[in-house]
N, C-alpha and C positions, 0 to 999 in steps of 0.2 A: 621483188616475190613477179613474176608474170602477172595480168589481168585476170581474174579469175581463181587465183592462185592465193590471196592475202588470206595469214591469217584473221580470224573474225574479231573485228573490234570490240572492245566491249570488256573482255578480260581483262584487259592492263589497259593503263592510263593512254595516252597520246596525246603527247607533248604538255605531261601535267594536268590531260583534261579525261575525266571517267565519261566515256559514253553510256556504261553501265548504269551510272548516277543519275542518269538526266532524265527526268517522270514524262509518263506520258509516251515514250520512243515505242513505236511501232515496229519492232522487225520480224513483222510474217508479212508486210507489205512494200513493195519499192516506194520510195520515194525523189521525186526529180530532184531535189537539193541534194539531198546522199548521190543521186547519182552523175549530179553535173557536179559533185564532189569525185569522184571515183575517175569521171572521164579527165580531171585535170592531177589523176594520180594523185588524190589528196587520200588521209585515212580515214574518213568521217560519213565511212559508210557501212553498208552491214552486206553479210552474202548474199539476201533476197535483192539487193542494190546494183551487185557485181552480175547478177544470173540475169535480172532483166534489160539491164545496161550492155550485156555481151549480146544477147538476143538482137538487141537494136543495132550493135555495130556490125553484125552477121549481114543485115540489111541494107546498113549504109554505113559502110567501113569508114568514111571519111567523119563519122561522130566524135570522136576527141579531139582532131583537129576541128572540126565547127566550134565546138568548147573552146580550144584555144585562141580561134580570131576571133571569137565574141571579149574573151578576157581581155588580148591586146585591143579592141575598140574600145570596151571602157576604161582602159586608161588612158587613153588618147581625149576622149570626151571630158572626162574630170583633168584632165591637164587644160583641156579647153576653157573649160566653164573658168577654172582656176585664175586660166591667162584674162578671162573676159572680168574678171573683179570679182567673181562667186565665192563666197568664202561659206557657204551653208549649202549641206546635202541633204535630200529626202532621199535613201536607197531603198525603193522599191521590190521586195522581192528579192532582196538580200544575197537569200542563200547561205551556206556553208563557207565560212571564212577560207580563204587561204591566199596566198604572196600576193601582192598588190592589192590590196583591199582601199576601197575608194575612202576610209578616212588616213589609210599612208599614205597613199598616192596625192591627195590631196592637200595633207599637211607637211607633205615632204616638197612643197611650192609656197605654202603658205600654212606655219605655224598657227595660225589662230583659228585655222578651217573648222569649223562643227559640222560633224557627220551624225546623223539618227538611223539607224539601217532598221526595216521590216520586215519579218517572216514571219509565217505559224507553225513552223515545222521545227517542233522541239529541241532538236541535234544543234540546228540552224542558232535557233535563239540562245539556247545557253553557252552553245561553246563562244558566240558571239560575246553574250556577257561577259564571259572568261577572257577573252582577247585583250577588250576592253577593260580591264581594272588599271584603276590609276589612270585613265585618259578621261578629264572631266569636260573635254570636249566631243567624245562621242559615247552614242547611247542605243541602244536595242531595244525596239518595241517589238514585242511576242503579237503580232494582229494579223488579220485578213484584210490583203492590200484590198482586196473589192469592196470595204466598209472605209469610205475615204472618212468617213465622221469619227469613227472610233480609231482609226490608225494619226488623224489632226486632233483629236481630243486627248489624246494620251498625253501623259505628264513631261515623258523626255525630250516630244515636240514641242510641248507647250515650255518647257524649261531651256531647251537650247537651240529651239531655230526662231527666229523673227521675220516671221511671213510678212512683214511693213517691208521687208526689205528683201531684194531680189532673193530666190535662193535656186538649184538646180534638182530636178525632180528627176529620179532614174527610173525608167522603168526596163529595165534591160536582163533581156531573156526570163520574160515572166507574163508575160499578155499571151504567148500561144496559150496558158494553160488558163484563160480565161474564155469563157466561150462565148457565141453568139449570144445568148440568153442571157448572160450577167453582164452585158453590152460595156467591151472597154473602152468607147468612144464616151460612154457614159461616166463613166467611172475617172477618164481621164479628165473631163470635163468639170469634176465636184473640186480634183485636186488645185486645175489651174483657175478657177475661182476664186480661190483662197490665196494664190498668187500675186504677188506686187510685180508689176511692169520692170522689167530685162530679166524677169525667171527665164529660166533655160529648162527643156525637156530632153530626154535623152529616153531612145529608146531602141530596142533591137529585135526582131521578131523573124522566129522561122517561118518559112514559105514551102511552097510545094512547086512553085515556080520552075527550080531548074532540073530536078526530075521526082516528077509527081510521082512515080510507081514508085518509086523506092520510099517518097516521104509515105504514100496511104499506107506500104506496111509497114512503115516506122509507127504511125499509127495505131496500126490495128495491134500491136505489139503490146505499147501502151495502155491497149484500153483493155484487155483482156488482164493487165494487173491494176485496172483498174484506174486507170492515170488519162484523161481527157485531154486531148492537143487540139488546139485548130489551129493551122497554117492558114496565113492570109498571103493573098497575092501583092505586088509592088504598087497598087493603088489601094488597097485597102488599108498596107500600113503607114502608106501616104496623108492617110484619112482622118487618121490617129491623130495628127498634128494640127486638127482646125482650130483655128482659133491661136496659134502661133506661127510664128516666122521662120521655114528652115534656114539656117545657115550653108552655107555652098558645104560640099557637094552637091546638099539634097538627100533624098534615099539613095539609096546604093549598097552595094556586097559588105559587108565588116570589114574585108582586107582595102577596100577603097576609102575608107572613109580617114581623111587625113593623114592617110600612111606614106612611110617614104615608099618611092618609085619600086615596083617588082622586081625582085632580084632573081639570076637565074636560079630556075628549078623551084621557084615557087608555083604551086597551085593556081588554077582557074581563082579568080575570085568569087565567081559563084558557086565552086566546091564548098565554099562557107554555111550554104543553104539558109541564110541569115542576110535579110533587110535591114537598114539603121538608118537613124539620122540623130542630129540634136538640130533645137529649133528655139527661137527666144520671143520671150512677150511682149509685145510692142504696149505704149501706155497707150 
């Protein structure tokens, strides 16, 4: 079916997982994790998510391509971290799992890699736990990424991750949902202070740098649904890496980060509307 015409999930299982059975799910308000799932052609979203997402795509038609470019960046960044010797990952604001999850990418390169996902959306948390059944090296924490103490004190983090060794902290497509008042730099500092030398930080973040008018219209659409988005410019995204050393090529558009050269017909990198980067914590 085309976008906006999909049958309402919850009436039946999706890959053996019943959305209707998840406690605490709010089907009356759109949720960013479920909207992102919809943009990636996932099945774990509701009518309200699709309606608001389609309003977003009306003002920013590249929306689905933005999501795909971000997902591709996640893959390349995780592969890079594994190749750098990282074998444990803390995925903040991980969202609803779709094909090419962090643990699948990491474990395809290193079967011993450990991954803890963190999200406070009920469908994301419940489906991730469902997906991870039988994988002792991956777990889910339902928590707010803005509360590092709660995240780092959660049993799955304590049980699976050894923070005395290098870890990759992933903040991919999540910090634009953290307001200036909540201070994302302070939040990242709290995580960094618990990381060992050699750890990596992976960030992607939406921006108004390319299409300011469309991006502002997008924020207004989301605000009407109670979703606050804070776009940040390139310098502000670069500042999120304070205390870390950026690896090449620094903060760039998602399609530019260690990707193969552009192919004929590829959209311009700036249409990703998303800055990204990876950094290392020095000793």
